[in-house]
Structure formats: structure tokens, C-alpha cells
C-alpha positions in Angstrom: 50.9 -16.1 -33.9 51.4 -13.7 -30.8 48.5 -13.5 -28.5 48.2 -9.7 -27.3 48.5 -9.2 -23.5 45.8 -7.4 -21.8 47.5 -4.0 -20.4 48.1 -4.4 -16.5 45.6 -1.2 -16.1 42.6 -2.6 -17.8 43.3 -6.0 -16.4 43.8 -4.6 -12.8 40.5 -2.5 -13.5 38.9 -6.1 -14.5 39.4 -7.6 -11.3 38.6 -4.5 -9.2 35.1 -4.7 -10.9 34.5 -8.3 -10.5 35.6 -7.9 -6.6 33.6 -5.2 -6.1 30.3 -7.0 -8.1 31.1 -10.1 -5.8 31.2 -8.7 -2.7 28.6 -5.7 -2.8 25.7 -7.9 -4.7 22.4 -7.9 -2.7 22.2 -11.6 -1.4 19.5 -13.2 1.0 20.8 -13.9 4.5 19.9 -15.0 8.3 22.3 -14.7 11.2 21.3 -14.9 14.6 23.3 -12.7 17.6 22.3 -11.5 20.8 21.5 -7.7 22.2 20.6 -7.2 26.0 20.3 -10.8 26.6 17.9 -11.5 23.7 18.6 -13.7 21.2 18.3 -12.2 17.9 17.3 -13.6 14.4 18.1 -11.3 11.4 17.1 -12.2 7.7 16.9 -10.2 4.3 14.8 -10.8 1.5 16.0 -9.6 -1.5 12.5 -10.0 -3.2 10.1 -8.5 -1.2 13.0 -5.9 -0.1 12.4 -6.5 3.7 14.3 -7.2 7.0 12.8 -9.4 9.2 13.9 -9.8 13.3 12.5 -12.5 15.2 13.6 -11.5 19.1 13.4 -14.2 21.6 13.9 -14.2 25.6 12.9 -17.2 27.3 9.4 -18.1 26.4 8.6 -14.4 24.6 8.8 -14.3 21.1 8.6 -10.6 19.4 8.4 -10.1 14.9 9.1 -7.5 13.4 9.4 -6.9 9.2 11.2 -3.7 7.9 10.4 -2.7 4.2 13.6 -1.0 3.2 16.1 -0.8 0.6 19.3 -3.0 1.1 21.9 -1.9 4.0 25.5 -3.1 3.6 26.0 -4.4 6.8 24.5 -7.1 9.0 23.6 -7.3 12.9 21.7 -4.0 12.4 20.2 -4.0 16.2 22.0 -2.1 18.5 19.9 -1.9 21.9 16.9 -3.5 22.6 14.9 -1.5 25.5 11.9 -3.2 27.6 8.7 -1.4 28.9 6.9 -3.8 31.5 4.3 -3.8 33.8 3.1 -6.7 35.9 -0.3 -4.9 37.1 -1.9 -4.3 33.2 0.2 -7.2 32.1 1.9 -5.0 29.2 4.8 -5.5 28.0 6.9 -3.7 25.0 9.9 -4.1 23.5 11.9 -1.4 21.2 14.6 -2.6 18.8 16.8 0.0 18.2 19.2 0.2 15.3 21.5 3.5 13.8 21.0 2.1 10.1 17.1 1.3 10.2 14.0 2.4 11.7 12.0 -0.3 14.0 8.8 0.6 15.8 8.1 -0.6 19.5 6.0 -3.9 19.4 3.9 -4.5 22.7 1.8 -7.4 24.3 -1.1 -6.8 26.8 -2.1 -10.8 28.1 0.1 -12.4 25.5 -1.8 -10.8 22.5 -0.1 -8.4 20.0 -1.1 -4.8 20.0 -0.5 -1.6 19.0 0.9 0.7 21.4 -2.1 2.9 21.8 -4.3 0.7 23.0 -2.5 0.0 25.6 -3.1 1.0 29.4 0.0 2.2 30.5 1.7 5.7 30.1 4.3 5.4 27.7 5.6 8.5 27.2 8.9 8.2 29.3 9.5 4.6 27.2 8.7 5.9 23.8 6.9 9.0 21.8 5.6 8.4 18.3 6.1 11.6 15.8 3.6 14.2 15.9 1.3 14.7 12.9 1.0 17.9 11.2 -2.6 19.0 11.5 -4.1 21.5 8.9 -7.5 21.4 10.4 -8.8 22.8 6.8 -11.8 22.3 4.8 -12.7 22.1 1.1 -16.2 21.8 -0.4 -18.0 20.1 3.0 -15.0 17.9 3.5 -13.0 18.3 6.9 -9.5 18.1 6.7 -8.0 17.0 9.9 -4.3 16.4 7.9 -3.4 15.2 4.8 -0.2 14.1 6.3 1.7 14.6 3.0 -0.9 13.0 0.9 -2.9 13.9 -2.0 -6.9 12.7 -2.2 -9.3 12.4 -5.1 -12.9 12.5 -3.8 -15.8 11.7 -6.2 -17.9 14.9 -6.7 -20.6 13.0 -9.1 -19.4 15.0 -12.3 -15.9 14.4 -11.3 -13.7 14.8 -8.6 -12.6 16.9 -5.9 -9.1 17.3 -5.5 -7.2 18.0 -2.0 -3.9 18.9 -1.4 -2.2 20.7 1.7 -1.2 23.2 -0.9 -4.5 23.8 -2.0 -5.7 24.4 1.4 -2.8 26.7 2.5 -3.3 29.0 -0.6 -7.0 29.6 -1.3 -5.8 32.2 -4.1 -4.3 29.0 -6.3 -7.0 27.8 -9.5 -9.2 25.1 -8.7 -8.2 22.3 -10.6 -10.3 19.6 -9.8 -11.1 17.7 -12.4 -15.1 17.3 -13.3 -15.7 15.9 -16.8 -19.3 14.7 -16.9 -22.2 16.5 -17.8 -24.7 14.4 -16.0 -24.4 13.4 -12.6 -23.1 9.6 -11.8 -23.6 8.7 -7.8 -22.0 5.7 -8.5 -18.4 5.4 -9.3 -18.6 1.8 -10.2 -15.5 1.3 -12.5 -13.0 3.5 -11.8 -9.1 2.1 -11.1 -5.8 3.6 -9.5 -3.0 2.2 -10.5 0.4 4.4 -9.0 -0.3 8.5 -9.9 -3.0 7.2 -12.7 -6.7 7.0 -11.9 -8.9 5.8 -14.7 -12.6 6.4 -14.9 -14.8 5.6 -17.5 -17.2 8.2 -19.4 -20.1 7.8 -17.5 -22.4 9.8 -19.5 -22.6 6.9 -22.3 -25.6 5.3 -21.4 -24.6 1.2 -21.6 -21.0 0.8 -22.9 -18.4 3.3 -22.5 -15.5 3.8 -25.6 -13.5 6.8 -23.2 -11.4 6.7 -20.2 -10.4 10.2 -18.5 -6.9 10.0 -16.6 -6.4 12.1 -13.9 -2.4 12.1 -13.1 -1.6 13.0 -9.1 1.8 13.9 -10.2 1.0 16.3 -13.1 -2.7 17.4 -11.3 -3.9 17.1 -14.4 -7.0 15.4 -16.8 -6.6 13.7 -20.0 -9.3 11.7 -22.4 -8.3 9.2 -23.9 -10.7 7.1 -26.7 -10.5 3.4 -27.0 -10.6 1.8 -30.3 -13.8 -0.4 -29.3 -16.7 -0.5 -26.8 -16.8 -2.0 -22.9 -19.7 -3.0 -21.3 -20.7 -1.3 -17.8 -21.0 -5.0 -17.0 -17.2 -5.6 -16.4 -14.5 -5.6 -12.9 -11.0 -5.5 -12.4 -9.1 -8.3 -11.9 -6.5 -6.3 -10.2 -3.0 -4.8 -11.6 0.5 -6.4 -12.4 3.9 -4.8 -13.8 2.2 -1.4 -14.8 -1.3 -3.3 -16.7 -4.8 -3.2 -15.1 -6.6 -6.0 -16.2 -10.1 -6.1 -16.6 -12.7 -8.2 -17.6 -15.9 -7.7 -19.8 -18.7 -9.7 -19.3 -20.6 -9.2 -22.0 -18.2 -9.8 -24.8 -16.6 -12.3 -22.3 -13.0 -10.5 -22.8 -10.1 -9.7 -20.6 -8.4 -6.9 -21.5 -4.5 -5.7 -20.3 -5.0 -1.9 -19.9 -2.3 0.4 -19.8 -3.2 4.4 -18.6 0.6 5.6 -19.0 1.1 4.7 -22.7 -2.8 4.7 -22.9 -2.6 1.3 -24.8 -5.4 -1.4 -24.2 -5.1 -5.3 -25.2 -7.0 -8.3 -25.2 -5.4 -11.1 -23.0 -8.1 -13.6 -23.3 -7.8 -16.0 -25.9 -9.9 -19.4 -27.0 -12.2 -18.4 -24.4 -9.6 -18.6 -21.5 -8.0 -15.5 -19.7 -5.7 -15.2 -16.9 -5.3 -14.5 -13.0 -2.8 -13.5 -11.0 -3.3 -15.6 -7.4 0.5 -15.9 -6.1 1.4 -16.9 -9.7 -0.3 -16.7 -13.1 -3.6 -19.0 -13.9 -5.3 -19.6 -17.1 -9.4 -19.2 -16.0 -11.8 -19.9 -18.7 -13.9 -17.0 -19.5 -17.1 -18.7 -18.6 -15.8 -18.9 -15.2 -14.4 -15.3 -15.3 -18.0 -14.3 -16.2 -19.7 -16.4 -13.2 -17.0 -15.2 -10.7 -15.5 -12.4 -9.8 -11.7 -12.9 -9.4 -9.1 -10.5 -8.2 -5.5 -10.8 -8.1 -3.9 -12.2 -5.0 -0.4 -10.7 -4.5 2.6 -12.0 -2.0 2.1 -9.1 1.0 4.6 -7.7 3.6 1.8 -6.5 5.4 -1.6 -8.1 5.5 -4.5 -6.6 7.2 -7.8 -8.1 7.7 -11.1 -8.2 9.8 -10.7 -10.9 12.8 -13.7 -11.0 15.2 -14.7 -7.4 14.3 -11.3 -6.1 14.9 -8.7 -4.8 12.5 -5.4 -6.9 12.7 -1.7 -6.6 10.8 -0.1 -10.0 10.3 3.4 -9.6 8.9 4.3 -12.1 6.2 7.5 -13.7 8.6 4.9 -14.2 11.6 2.0 -16.1 12.3 0.9 -13.7 15.2 -1.9 -10.7 14.2 -1.4 -7.7 15.4 -4.5 -5.4 17.0 -4.3 -2.2 15.5 -7.7 -0.6 16.3 -10.6 -1.7 18.4 -13.1 -0.1 15.7 -14.2 -2.2 12.8 -13.6 -0.2 9.5 -16.6 -0.3 7.1 -14.9 -0.3 4.3 -11.2 -1.0 3.5 -9.8 2.1 0.9 -6.4 1.1 -0.1 -3.1 0.2 1.3 0.6 0.9 0.7 3.4 -0.8 2.3 2.3 -0.8 5.8 0.0 2.3 5.6 -3.5 1.2 5.3 -6.4 3.9 4.7 -9.9 2.6 6.2 -13.4 4.5 6.3 -15.4 4.2 10.2 -18.9 5.6 9.1 -18.1 9.1 7.3 -14.1 9.3 8.7 -10.9 8.4 6.7 -8.5 6.8 9.1 -4.8 6.1 8.2 -2.8 3.5 9.9 0.8 3.2 9.7 3.7 1.2 12.2 5.3 4.8 12.4 2.2 7.0 13.1 -0.5 4.5 14.7 -4.4 5.5 13.6 -4.9 8.7 12.4 -7.4 10.8 11.3 -7.3 12.6 7.7 -10.9 13.3 6.3 -14.5 13.6 7.4 -16.9 13.9 4.7 -20.8 13.2 5.4 -21.4 11.6 2.2 -19.2 8.4 3.2 -21.9 7.2 5.4 -24.1 6.6 2.5 -21.7 5.9 -0.7 -18.0 4.7 -0.3 -17.6 2.8 -3.6 -14.8 3.7 -5.1 -15.1 7.3 -3.9 -11.4 7.8 -2.3 -8.3 7.8 -4.0 -5.1 8.7 -2.5 -1.8 9.3 -3.9 
């Protein structure tokens, strides 16, 4: 019996394919090198898709974390610029790279803080990109800038929808989704997952069997009639992999809701549900009923209020960066390093790129901000 030989061309293609896969597959790595007298430890974590840079010089250390797609080269830093003012005890370093966008990190009295909080004039060292302001208004909501975002603001019978396009062109049809017959001042059981905002039919009194789903991408509203009733004595645990998890205290039932496919499934079984706390954990429905659990996911950027000051902690650092001296009244949402929060009746965005930016102002937020703002 003769064994057929693999054609040379196919054999070469196979070898090339295996070689390309081996040398281009994404891997974790950690390397050390020197730039401008600074020791640099550069890491890549494929699970979180982040590059970390620990930069040290003598007893000074600066930690950076950048969320971005994998880059095929290593040793990404080309230069490190320094700003120092002995009179104000302020010091900044600015790592520069031709492959990745990095922003300066500053210290004052050996404490990390956003560069906007320094006394020094850094205009010759680094200038943040400017935000395009719109200075518009919609339904008594003042718009300083949308900064490329879309907003839904609770309006008692539905939502006000705010976009840059709507502000610039008043002739466009107002597609703000209004769907209730009666006013509801507290939007207790709405939830956002990516482009979807889920809101119960508050016209139903004690329980509901209908959701309204707003799609940010399409700017559209759809109704979803459920095959069951859910009590208003419910809460959301969080979301994971495209599913929103809700617990109904009255029926002691945990649900997984898919707003994209409009499906709802029972998660709890034999009086046991599940909660994501860095990993999936089983929790009794009695505990879920008595305590309001929230999912705890790993985050690259963790914001918290420390001693009435809003701070940012990177996952590769033990230090806290002060980002504003104003204490936020409410954290609205977070996406990567971007945080959205209210100070009285003003909605702000903070990001490493732009710093603190005023977005919208609405007098009602000073009195009622529960699930009142959704951002995409």
C-alpha cells in the first residue's frame, strides 16, 4: 500500500500558517528596559487587553495603565519627558510612544493627582486636547458638550433623548421615547446594558409584565411582553456576557434577561441563585432577598471616594490618583477609564485624556437622580 505524499505547495502553506500563528499569537509578557535614565517595566495582559508601565527613577515611581488592542512590537516607550517645580513640590512625567497614546502623570508632595489640580503652568510641557462645546439646550437641560455621547434623561413618562445631531438641527423630528400614560417620578427598575436601556411599564401598579427597550444605536423604542409577572420589589444584581441578572424578592426568583433577544430565564433553582463576585458564587435566595447583592467584576480602572475626594486606582498600582477636589453626589456610570458623575445638578465626565469635563446641567438632578441618566 502506497502512502500519498502531501503536495509540496500544500506542505509549504501548512508550514507558513503554523509559523505565522506561532509568532503572531497574542501572549502575556513582561520586559524591562531603560529610557532617558528611567527604568521601565512594560507588561501586557491579554485577558484585560492592557499595557502596564511601571517607571522608576531612584526613589520615584509612576504607574501607568492603558487599555488598547495588542501591538505586535515591544519596548513601546520612545521618550520620557519630565516637568519639575521645587517651589510647589510638583513633578510630572510624560511617557511618549509612537504606537500607543499615554498621558502625563503628576505628583504633588509625593501624592498622585490629575495635572489640572497643580498650581504650575504646564502649557509648555503638555496641553490636553480641547473639547468641542455646543452650548445648546433641550427641554430645560443645558448642554455644555455632548463630547460624542448620546444621553437618555428620565422625563416621568419616558425619556428625553439628547444627541449632538438633534441640538444642531432643530428641524429633525423629536424621537424622545415617551411611553407611559401616568407620570412616574422614580425610575427604580431601569437598567442599561451596552446600547439597550430596559424600563418596566410603570403604568402597571404592583407588578409588571412588560418592558420597554430603548436602543441607542437605532434611536428606537420597542415593547416586550413577558410571559410572567415581576414584582416591583425586585433589584438588579448586575450583568455578564450580554445578560442582565434580576432578583424578585416577592417570588424569591433570580432571572437572566437578554434585552437583545428578548428572552428571560429563571436562574435560581432549589432556593439557590448565583452572584458574580470575581467568580460565580452560589447564594441562597433567602440571602438574596435580605441583602442587595451587586456583581463585583475585575476592573482596570477603579474609582472611589476617599476622604470626600474622588480618586482613581489602576489595577497595576496600589496608589490613588486624586482627580477632582469636588465630592460627587452620585456616580452615574463608568466605561473603561471614563467616569460619569453628578455634582449637584451638573453631569461631569472624567477621563485620563480630557480630565474633568462638564457635560449637562439640569436643575431636577439636585432633587431626583435615581436612574435618571443613561449614556452611550
